[in-house]
C-alpha positions in Angstrom: 47.4 -74.3 7.3 50.4 -72.8 9.0 50.8 -72.1 12.8 52.1 -68.7 13.7 53.2 -67.4 17.1 52.7 -63.6 17.5 54.2 -62.0 20.5 54.0 -58.2 21.2 55.8 -56.2 23.9 53.6 -55.0 26.7 55.0 -51.4 27.1 51.7 -49.7 26.4 49.1 -51.0 24.0 50.7 -49.8 20.8 52.6 -53.0 19.9 49.5 -55.1 20.4 47.1 -52.8 18.4 49.4 -52.5 15.4 49.7 -56.3 15.3 45.9 -56.6 15.0 45.6 -56.1 11.2 48.5 -58.6 10.8 46.7 -61.2 12.9 43.5 -60.6 11.1 45.2 -61.1 7.8 46.8 -64.3 8.9 43.4 -65.6 10.1 41.7 -64.6 6.9 44.3 -66.6 5.0 43.4 -69.6 7.0 46.3 -69.8 9.3 46.3 -70.7 13.0 47.5 -67.9 15.4 48.7 -68.3 18.9 49.2 -65.0 20.9 52.1 -65.0 23.5 51.9 -61.8 25.6 51.2 -60.5 29.1 49.3 -57.7 30.9 47.3 -55.2 28.9 48.7 -56.5 25.5 47.4 -60.0 26.1 44.1 -58.7 27.5 43.5 -56.5 24.4 44.4 -59.2 21.9 42.4 -62.0 23.5 39.4 -59.7 23.7 39.8 -58.8 20.0 40.6 -62.4 18.9 38.8 -64.8 21.2 39.3 -67.6 18.7 43.1 -67.5 19.1 44.8 -69.5 21.8 46.9 -67.3 24.1 49.9 -67.9 26.3 51.0 -65.8 29.2 54.6 -64.8 28.3 56.2 -62.2 30.6 58.4 -59.6 29.0 60.6 -56.9 30.5 60.4 -54.5 33.5 59.0 -51.1 32.4 61.7 -48.5 32.7 59.3 -45.6 33.2 59.0 -43.5 36.4 57.1 -40.6 37.9 59.8 -38.2 36.7 60.9 -36.9 33.3 64.3 -38.5 33.6 63.8 -41.6 31.6 67.3 -42.3 30.3 69.1 -42.7 33.7 66.4 -45.1 34.9 66.6 -47.0 31.5 70.3 -47.5 31.9 69.8 -48.7 35.5 67.3 -51.2 34.3 69.5 -52.7 31.6 70.8 -55.6 33.8 67.2 -56.5 34.7 66.2 -56.3 31.1 69.1 -58.6 30.1 68.0 -61.1 32.7 64.4 -60.8 31.4 65.5 -61.5 27.8 67.4 -64.6 29.1 64.2 -65.7 30.8 62.3 -65.0 27.6 64.6 -67.3 25.6 64.0 -70.1 28.1 60.2 -69.6 28.0 60.3 -69.7 24.2 62.2 -72.9 24.3 59.5 -74.4 26.5 56.8 -73.2 24.2 58.5 -74.6 21.1 59.1 -78.0 22.9 55.4 -78.4 23.4 54.0 -77.0 20.1 55.0 -76.8 16.5 55.1 -73.4 14.8 55.9 -72.4 11.2 56.7 -68.8 11.9 57.5 -66.5 14.9 56.5 -62.9 14.7 58.1 -60.8 17.5 57.0 -57.2 18.0 59.9 -55.6 19.8 60.6 -58.7 22.0 64.3 -59.2 21.7 64.5 -62.8 22.8 61.7 -64.2 20.6 63.7 -65.9 17.8 64.6 -69.4 17.0 67.3 -71.2 15.1 64.7 -73.8 14.1 61.7 -71.7 13.3 61.8 -68.7 10.9 61.5 -65.5 13.0 60.5 -62.0 12.0 61.0 -58.9 14.0 58.6 -55.8 14.0 60.0 -52.4 14.9 59.8 -48.8 13.7 63.0 -48.0 15.6 66.0 -49.0 13.5 67.7 -45.9 14.9 67.2 -44.8 18.5 67.1 -41.1 19.4 69.0 -40.1 22.5 69.9 -36.7 24.0 72.8 -34.9 22.3 75.0 -35.6 25.4 74.6 -39.3 24.8 75.3 -39.4 21.1 78.1 -42.0 21.4 75.5 -44.3 22.9 73.1 -43.5 20.0 75.8 -44.6 17.6 76.5 -47.8 19.6 72.8 -48.5 19.7 72.7 -48.5 15.9 75.4 -51.2 15.9 73.6 -53.2 18.6 70.4 -53.0 16.5 72.2 -54.5 13.6 73.4 -57.4 15.8 69.9 -58.0 17.2 68.4 -57.9 13.7 70.9 -60.5 12.5 69.0 -63.1 14.6 65.8 -62.6 12.5 65.0 -63.5 8.9 63.3 -60.2 8.2 62.6 -56.9 10.0 59.2 -55.4 9.3 59.2 -51.7 9.6 55.7 -50.2 10.0 56.6 -47.0 8.2 57.0 -45.6 4.7 60.5 -45.8 3.1 63.0 -43.2 4.3 62.1 -39.8 2.7 59.5 -37.1 2.9 56.7 -39.5 3.8 58.6 -41.2 6.6 56.3 -41.0 9.6 59.1 -42.0 12.1 61.7 -39.7 10.6 65.3 -40.9 11.4 63.9 -43.6 13.8 63.0 -45.9 10.9 66.3 -45.3 9.0 68.5 -48.3 8.9 72.2 -47.5 9.7 73.9 -50.9 9.2 74.1 -53.2 6.3 72.6 -56.0 8.4 69.5 -53.9 9.2 69.2 -52.6 5.6 69.4 -56.1 4.1 66.5 -57.3 6.3 64.3 -54.2 6.5 60.9 -54.3 4.7 59.1 -51.0 4.8 55.5 -52.1 5.2 53.9 -48.6 5.5 51.6 -47.7 8.3 49.9 -50.6 10.1 47.0 -49.8 12.5 43.9 -51.5 13.7 41.9 -48.2 13.3 40.1 -47.8 9.9 38.4 -44.9 8.2 34.6 -44.8 8.5 32.1 -42.6 6.7 30.5 -41.1 9.8 29.6 -37.6 10.9 32.2 -35.7 12.9 29.8 -34.9 15.8 32.4 -35.1 18.7 34.3 -32.0 19.4 37.2 -33.5 21.3 38.6 -37.0 21.9 41.3 -37.5 24.6 43.3 -40.7 24.4 45.1 -41.3 27.7 47.5 -44.2 26.9 50.9 -45.6 27.5 52.7 -47.3 30.3 52.2 -46.6 34.0 52.7 -44.5 36.0 52.8 -41.8 33.3 49.4 -42.8 31.9 47.7 -42.1 35.3 49.6 -38.8 35.6 48.3 -37.6 32.3 44.8 -38.6 33.3 45.1 -36.5 36.5 46.3 -33.5 34.5 43.8 -33.7 31.7 40.5 -34.4 33.5 40.3 -31.1 35.5 41.4 -29.0 32.4 38.6 -30.3 30.2 36.2 -28.0 32.0 38.0 -25.1 30.2 36.6 -26.3 26.8 33.3 -25.6 25.1 31.7 -28.5 23.2 31.4 -32.3 23.7 34.3 -34.5 24.7 35.2 -38.1 25.4 38.1 -39.3 27.4 39.3 -42.8 26.7 41.6 -44.1 29.5 42.9 -47.2 27.7 43.0 -49.7 30.6 41.5 -53.0 29.4 42.0 -54.9 32.7 39.5 -52.5 34.3 36.6 -53.5 32.1 34.6 -51.0 30.0 33.2 -48.9 32.8 31.8 -45.5 31.7 31.1 -42.3 33.7 30.8 -38.6 33.0 28.5 -35.7 32.5 26.4 -34.3 29.7 29.5 -32.6 28.0 32.2 -35.1 29.0 32.2 -38.9 29.0 35.0 -40.9 30.6 35.4 -44.4 29.3 37.8 -46.8 31.1 38.4 -49.0 28.0 36.8 -49.3 24.6 37.1 -52.2 22.1 38.9 -51.6 18.9 35.6 -51.0 17.1 34.4 -48.5 19.7 37.7 -46.6 19.7 37.7 -46.6 15.9 34.2 -45.1 15.9 35.2 -42.4 18.4 38.3 -41.4 16.5 36.3 -41.1 13.3 33.7 -39.0 15.0 36.2 -36.6 16.6 37.0 -33.2 15.1 40.0 -32.8 17.3 42.2 -35.4 19.0 44.5 -35.0 22.0 47.0 -37.8 22.7 50.5 -38.9 23.4 52.9 -38.9 20.4 53.4 -42.6 20.6 54.0 -44.1 17.2 50.9 -46.2 17.1 48.7 -43.1 17.6 50.6 -41.4 14.8 49.7 -44.2 12.4 46.1 -44.0 13.4 45.9 -40.3 12.7 47.6 -40.9 9.3 45.1 -43.7 8.5 42.1 -41.5 9.4 43.6 -38.5 7.7 42.9 -36.3 10.7 44.5 -32.9 10.3 43.7 -31.5 13.8 45.4 -32.9 16.9 47.5 -32.0 19.9 50.4 -34.2 21.0 51.6 -34.5 24.6 54.8 -36.6 24.6 55.5 -38.8 27.6 58.1 -37.0 29.7 61.6 -38.4 29.3 60.5 -40.8 26.6 63.0 -39.8 23.9 61.1 -41.4 21.0 57.9 -39.4 21.6 59.8 -36.2 22.3 61.7 -36.6 19.0 58.5 -37.4 17.0 56.8 -34.3 18.5 59.8 -32.1 17.5 59.9 -33.7 14.1 56.2 -33.2 13.3 56.3 -29.6 14.5 59.4 -28.9 12.4 57.6 -30.2 9.3 54.5 -28.2 10.0 52.3 -31.3 10.5 51.2 -31.1 14.2 51.7 -29.0 17.4 53.0 -30.5 20.6 53.3 -29.3 24.2 54.7 -30.6 27.5 52.1 -32.0 30.0 53.7 -29.7 32.6 52.9 -26.6 30.5 49.5 -27.7 29.2 46.9 -25.0 28.5 44.1 -26.7 26.6 42.5 -23.7 25.2 45.8 -22.1 24.1 47.4 -25.2 22.7 44.3 -26.4 20.8 44.0 -23.0 19.2 47.7 -23.2 18.1 47.3 -26.8 16.8 44.5 -25.7 14.5 46.9 -23.9 12.3 48.9 -27.1 11.4 48.1 -29.2 8.3 48.4 -32.8 9.4 50.2 -35.7 7.8 50.6 -35.9 4.0 48.7 -38.5 1.9 50.0 -42.1 2.1 48.8 -45.6 1.5 46.6 -47.1 4.1 46.7 -50.3 6.3 44.5 -52.5 4.1 46.7 -52.1 1.1 49.9 -52.3 3.2 49.0 -55.5 5.0 48.0 -57.2 1.8 51.3 -56.2 0.2 53.2 -57.3 3.4 51.6 -60.8 3.4 52.3 -61.5 -0.3 55.8 -59.9 -0.3 57.1 -61.4 3.0 54.9 -63.7 5.1 53.7 -65.9 2.3 57.3 -67.1 1.7 57.2 -68.8 5.1 53.5 -69.9 5.2 52.6 -71.2 1.8 
């Protein structure tokens, strides 16, 4: 039995939830898993895997604000992030001094690698997307990614190989030899699975992502739901607040749902409204849901790029939260075709384990 340290970033729940099938596979293979995380990511994983030991491991300050101007704030936060990565390196050293691990799996945590323990990095962003005015920084970021990836044995990319089925578009395209030589395209990885249930829920709203934008979207969405005919559920995605439920006959608001409850709701939904975060995109691809409306987080360049990319390919419609008209935008979204067919998580995680992880664990 091997001992694996799994540590996701806590910028929204996406990193934690896409690690769930990987943790489940490690446990099924008889390995011991320790979760190192903080905030909502730790809460979600410990709720899902109570048998796993967990460690509170702070990550980085969240560079999100009430405005749509993400990039200037992100640049201003860089010194704080560098200090946080240095702290992360010291915290990891303390963890490794007190416990023996056979493998470290870091989901977008830049300081979680060791010269003594094989370390694997998970990311779908091999290439960052920045506004056109900042293209020199976009090129520099590709080089920086290569340097960061050099600290890891492998880089697991939860996407299909570059081409017509690439869910992340240019974001998952390796631009340096270092990144290309380490990249393993695992395909989509999501904790949400397909169920054979009746689609008896007209609308499901997933209010997710980092604060304060998560709360802003909640405040925009809730009053507008009254415009719609049919049944709806709003999932607020805040695990630290418990699973409190409230609502009316036509609309139910749930503070937090377990993975199984969210999975059931997504399977039941005829139409889904959500952020264009990459984890949500993988869930829709897994469930083969053709009807959805995306509302990218303002100023978050990855989500804005994905929204544009999917609209260009005729897969899904997107709109700004500042220009949201639910009746209009849902009608428009109904004319899009959804993602193309692709292999699912169960097949992908089995292949990932045997192709990559087993080399370090068996």
